[in-house]
N, C-alpha and C positions, 0 to 999 in steps of 0.2 A: 282618508279615514272612513270608517264604516259605521253603520248603526245596526241595532238589533233588526230593524227593518232597513235593508240596504237603501242608501239615499240614491235611488235610481231615478228614472225620468219622471215617475209619478210625483215625487217630492220636488225634484230639482226644476221641473218645468214651471212650478209656481214661482220660484225665485228667478230662474233664467228668463222666462217670458215676462215676468213682472218688470225686470230690469231692462230687458231689451225693448219692451214696450215703452218704458220710461225714456229710453234712448230715442225711440221712434217719435215720441210726443215732442221731443225737442226740435224736430225738423219742421219748423213752421213754414207754411207756404211763402214763397214758391219753392222752397228747398225740398229735397226728397232723398232718402237713403238708398244706396245700392246694396251694401253688404254690412252685416254686423258679425263680428267674431268675438266669442266669449273666451277669455283667457283665465283659466282656473289655476290658482296658486295656493297650495297648502303649506302652512308654515308652522314651525315648532322649534323651540330651543332644546328639545329633547330628541324625539324621533317620530317620524310619521309612520304609523302602523295601522293597517286596515283589518277589518273583521273577516273571518273566514267566509261568512255568507256572501260578502261582496265578491271575493275571489271566486267562489263557487259559481256565482251568477255569471261572471265573465266566462268561465270555462264552459258552462252549459250553454251559454249564448253562442259561443263558437261552434259547439257540437251540433246545435240545432239551427244554425244559420240558414242552411238550404231550405228547411221546412218553413222557417219564418218568411223567407223571401217568396216561397211558393204561396203561402197564405196571403201575403200582401198583394201578389199579382192576381190572386183569385177574387179580390175585393174590387168594387167599383173604384176607378181612379178618382182621387179627390180633385177638387177644383184647383187649377194652377193660379197662384197669385200673380197679379200683373206687377212686375218689378221693372222700373225704368232702366234703360241702358243695357249694355252687354253684360254677360256674367263675368264676375271678377276672375282673374287668373288663379290657377290652383296654388301656385307658390311652392316652396320647397317643403320637404317632409319636416326638416328641422331648421329653425330660424332663430336669430337673436334679435329680440325687440329692444332696441336701445332706450326708447322712451319709457318702457316699463321696467327695464333692467332684468329681463327674463330670457332664458333659453326656452323655446317652446316647440312642441311637437303636436301634430294633428291628432285629435282624439276621436276614434270611430265610435262616437257615443250615441246611445239611443235618444239622448236629450235633443240632438239635432232633428231627429225624425219627429219627435213629439212637438217641438216648436213649429216645424213645417206643417204638421197636421193642424195645429192651432191656427196658423195663418190661412190654411186651406179652408177651414171652417168659417173663418171671418170673411173670406172671399165669397163663400156661398151665402153668408148672412152678414152683410156689411154693417148692420146695426146691432149685431150680436144676437144671442138666443134669448127670447123673451122669458121672463119668469113665470112660474105657475100662477101666481096671483100678486104680481109686483105692484108697488105703489107708483103713482104718477111721477113722484119725485125721482124714484129709481129708474123709471123708463127714460126720463130725460138724461139722467146721469149715464145710463148704459149707452145710449145713442151717442152722447158726447164723447165718452171714453173710446168706443170703437172707431168713431170717425177720426180720432187723433192717431190711431195706430197705422203705421205705414209698413207694408211688407218689404222684406229685404232678404237677400241670400244670407243664410245663417250657418255658422260653423263653430266648433268648440276646439280649443287647444289647451293642453296642460302645460304649465310652465314651472320652472325652478330657477333659483338664483344662479346655480352652477350647472355647467354642462354634464358634470359627473352625476348630479342628481337626476338629470333628464335621462342619462344612460340607463339608470335603474328602471325607470318607467318603460323605456323603449325595449330593453331586454325582456322585461316581464311580459310585455305585449307580444313580442316575437315568440317567446316560449309558449304562451297560451295559444297563439295563432297556429303554431306548428304542432304542438302536442295535443291540443284540444280537438283535433280532427279525427282521432282514432281512440279506441277503448283503452289500450294500455297507456297511452300518453295521458289521457284524462285521469286514469287511476294514479299515475305518478304525481300529476299536478295536485290532486286533491289529498294525496297522502303526505306530500312534503311541500305545502304551500310556502313556508318561509324560505326554503331553499330556492324554489323556482321563481319566487318574486323578489329575490335578493333582499329579503327582510322587510319588504313593504307590507306583507300580510302574514298573519300567523293564526293558528287555530284558536289560541286563547284570546285573541284580540288585543287591543292596546291596554296598557295599565291605566289606572286612574290618574296618575301623574302625567302620563303622555296625553291623555284627553284634556286635562286641565291646562296644559301648556301649548295646546294646538289652536290654530285659528285659520281662517281662510279669507282670500280675496278673490273676487270675480270682476275683471275689467271687461267692459263691453265697448269695443272700438268700432265705431260705425263710420263708413266712408260713403259719400254721396255727392249730390250736386246742389250748389247754392241756388240754382234755378232749374226747375224741372225741364224747361225747354232745351237746356244744354244736353240732356241725356240722349236726345234723338239726333244730335249733330255727329257726323261721322268723325271718328278718331278722338272724340272728346273724352277726357279722363275725369274721374271724380275730383272735385276741387274743394271739398269740405270734409272735415273730420269732427266727430262727436265722441267723447269718451265719458262713460259713467262707470260707477263701481258699486258693487255690493260687498260688504265685509261683515264678519261676525266671528263668534267663538267657534270652537271645534265643529267640523262640518257634519259629522255623523251622529255622535252621541249627545250633542247639545243643540246644534242648529236644526237638524232634522226633526227631533221631537218638538221644538218650538214651532216649526212650520206645520207639522201634523196637528198639534193641539189647536193652533189658531185657525186652521182650515176647519177642524171639527166645530169650533165655536161659531164660525161663520155659518156653517151648515145648520147648527141648532138655532141661531138667533135670526138668520135671514133666509130661511128656507123658501118663503113665498116669493122672494126676489130672484131665486135661482131657477134654472131651466128644469123642465120635466125630466123624469128618469131617462137614462140613456148612457151610452159609452162616449164620454167626452174627455178631452185633455183638461188638466187643471186650469190652464190658461184661459180656456173658453168659459169655464164655470166661474172662476174667481177673479178674472180680469177686472170687471167694473166694481167689485166690492171694495170694502175698506181693508182688505188683507194686507196690502203694503204698509198701511199706517199701523196696523196691529203688529207686524213684524218689526217695524222701527221702534215701537213702544216696548217690545219684549226682547229686543236684541241689544247689541252694543254697537253704537255708531262708530264709524271710523276704524282705522287699523289699530292693533294693539300698540301700547306705548313702547319705546325702545327699552331694552333690558337694562342699560346703564352699567356702571362699574360695580365691582363687588364692594369697594369702599369709596365713599364720596364725602366731601365736605359741603354741608348745606349752610351757605352764608346767611340766609334769611333767618334760620333757626339758631345759628351759631353752634351747630352740632356736627361731629364726625359720625357718619352712619354706615351701617353694614347690613346687607340683606340677611333676613332671618328666615330660615326654612321652617316656618311655624305651621302647626296644625290649624291655627286660627284662620289662615288663608283658605284652607280646604273647607272649613266650617262655613265661612262667609260665602264661598262659591256654592255650597250646598243650599244655603238659605236662598240665594238668588235663583238657583235652579228650581227650588220648590215654588218660589213666587212666579216663575215662568210657567210652571204647570198650573198654578192657581193664581191668576192675576189679581183676584180680589182677596187673597189670603185664605186660610183654612177656616171654615165656619165653626163656631163653637158648638158644644154638645147641646146646649139649650140656651143660646144667647138671646139677649134682649134686642128688640128692634133698634134701639139707640146704639148699642154696641155694634150691631151688624153694619149700620151706616158708618160708624166711626172706623171699623175695620176696613171697609171698602175704600174710604177716603184716605186712610193711612197708606195702604198698599199701593193705591194709584199714584201716590207721591214718591214712591221708591223707584229710583232709576238704576238699572244695572250698570256696572263698570268693572274694568279690570282691577283686581285688588292684590296688594302685596304688603309685606311688613318688613320693617327695618329696625334694628336695635341701634341706639345712639349713645354717645358720650360727649361731654364737653371737651375732652382731650383725646388725642389719638392714642395715648398710652392706655387709657381706660378701655378703648375699643379693642386694643391689642389683647387685653385679658380675655375678652369674649371670643376673639378669633382663635387664640391658643386653646381655650377650653373646647370650642367646637371642633378643632382639629384633633385634639386628644380623644374626644368622644367618638369622632368619625373613624379614626384609625384603630383605636383599641376596642371600641364597642362591637367590632365585627367578629371577635372570637372569644372563647370562654375565659382564657387566662387574662386577656386584656380587660374584659368586663370585671373580673375579680379584682384587678388592680385599681380600676376606676372607683369601684364601690368601697374598697378598703381605704383608699387615700383620696377622698374627694377634694380635700382642701389643697393638696399638692397639685393634682391634675386640673383644678379649676383656678389655680393661682390665687387662692383665697376667696373666690367668689362664692363657694359653697363650703360648708363644714357639717359634720354629722350632728353636732349639738345645735345647729341652727343659729340665728342671730340672737344677741342679747336683748333684754327688754329695752335698754337705752337705744340700741341700734334700730329697733322697730319704731320707737317713738319719734326718732329724728329723721326717719325716711319718708319719702313721698314719691309720687310718680306723675308724669305728664305724658299724654298721648296726643300727638298732632295728627290730624287727618287732612292731607293735602290732595284736593281733587282738581283735576284739570279736564276741561272739555270744551264744548262749543257753545257760543252765545246763540247760535242758530243751528238747529239740527241739519239744515240743508248743507252747511259747510262741511259736514262729515263726509259727504259723498263727492266733494270736489277733489279733483286731481291735485295732489300735493297739499291739500288743506290741513293745516296744523291746528291743534287746540288753541283757542284765543281767550279762554276764561279760566280763572283759578279761584277756588274757594278753600279757605283754611279754617278748620274748627279744632277745638282742643278739649280733651277730657282730662281732669286732674283730680287728685285726691290723696289720702294718706297712704302709708306703706301698703304695697300692692298685694302681698301674700297673706300676712297675718291680720290685717285690718280690712282692706278693701274687699278681698275675696269673701270673707265671712259676711260682710255687709250685703254684698250682691246675693249670696246664697240665701240669707235670711229673708231678704225682700222678695226674691223669687218664690220662696216657700209661702210667704204671706199672700202673694198674688194668687198662687195655686189654691190656697185655703179660702180666700175671700171672693175669687172670681172664677171658680171652677166651671160654672155653666157657660161662661163666655170663651172658654179655651177649647181647643180641638179635642176630639175623642182620642183615646189612647193610641199611641204609636211611637215610632222613633223619629223625632224631629230635632232640628237645631234650635237652640234657645231663641234665636232671632225670629224663626217661623212661629214660635209659640207666644213669646212675650212682646213682639214688635208693637202691636196696636194697644197694649195695656198701658197702665200708668206707671210702669216700672221706672222709666227715666225720672219722673217727678219724685218717686219714692227715694231714688238714689241721691237726687239733689238735696232732699230734705235730710239725708243722713251722711252728708259730708263730701259728696262728689260734686264736681263742677263741670257743666257742659257749656262751652262758649263758642261763639262765632268770632274768629280772630280777624279775618279779612276776606274781602271779595273784590277781585280786581281783573282788569282786562290785560291779557298778556301782549307784549309787543310783537 
């Protein structure tokens, strides 16, 4: 996947070196790493699509490869890190990693070069680069951090669950490598990116749905020696393996902005602790800062949850449930994205100091998570009505005559769920709703990065109230309007925002509770 600013080495070195450095820090003396390989896996239940800018960067990179090599040769050779033991074997171009369940191919990525430059800089400055006016506490932290980093041979591979998926990446790379070397070939590549990338990249970029359904995983598999002395023994092979993982939402349009924003915030808040101006890799600059912690706080730990079946029976709730392709899911994701951009929330137009503190405290308590919605019924027959209605709308709503039938006979095509006259007064009075929110996660954030680590904690909350359309919706709208009238100075300036981004830190929940809605904590338990 791509980003408006392609997620190249400038951004990825922050994540890659941070994670491989984390891997290195696990090699406590007398152990030492020999090699670390990063396995990149992009996942989606829709389609992985990259931005044209990323594809263009790859094409122009091939076109200017000789000039880049000449430039690198003209520069002073960087210090060579001391890595114990012989260089690891090159291995095959394509391999199947059984432990990860991935087919992988070597990626001639600039990330490898950037990480090597970071390690070279650390070789020249074993205690890291001193800050402009760093505090004594940060000096100690910087020295401790860089002393824990162990150099290793580094490489990047891209992986997919199927060999067919890997073939697309391989063919795209071959076509760029062959056609990118001459003018006509580059013209064809840039004119028809979707064709020459076998659908991996297109000029329009991914759709919003493709972005929302994508995620990434980066495994760092390190091999080395349990005892550094073994590295000098003739014929000795590595006898120790260390695996760490970085994972998160879509890599280009979501994760890359998260990384960029957090880097900018570190620059703004910790400038005195950072090196003087110069050309450095992100790893050299941000390594000893709290960037990794910031990324953990503003990302989503662990892999995305399994998609599950279309229809399921939830025994705990006693409900038959079905996935609901609802706009609510998109709105919640937009709220979380806005909070990622503004970790303390959006400041009010003229907010009071008390509300500013309350706002910051509120948003600091919000944790991002994968979000989805399901509609439910006590009986499978009731769920069948919703399923049939959705199928009719999905099939007939795609063409003019079908839409005409749907809107003319809503009661027939919804099997009685909707009618033009709406519900009777008695039906409204006797109706109510319940919404359960079932959250699963980790009792300890560190478990999220463990290989095979599954969520071990569950929290269930519930919102309930009177009939959802004719009673609850007006209650919500009226209370939102009253908040706007009475607390305008504490709300953000004009703009297009989701309700959560605007009303989150206000007293809206309290107002809704006072007007007939109920918010309850049902249970909190440890999962087996």
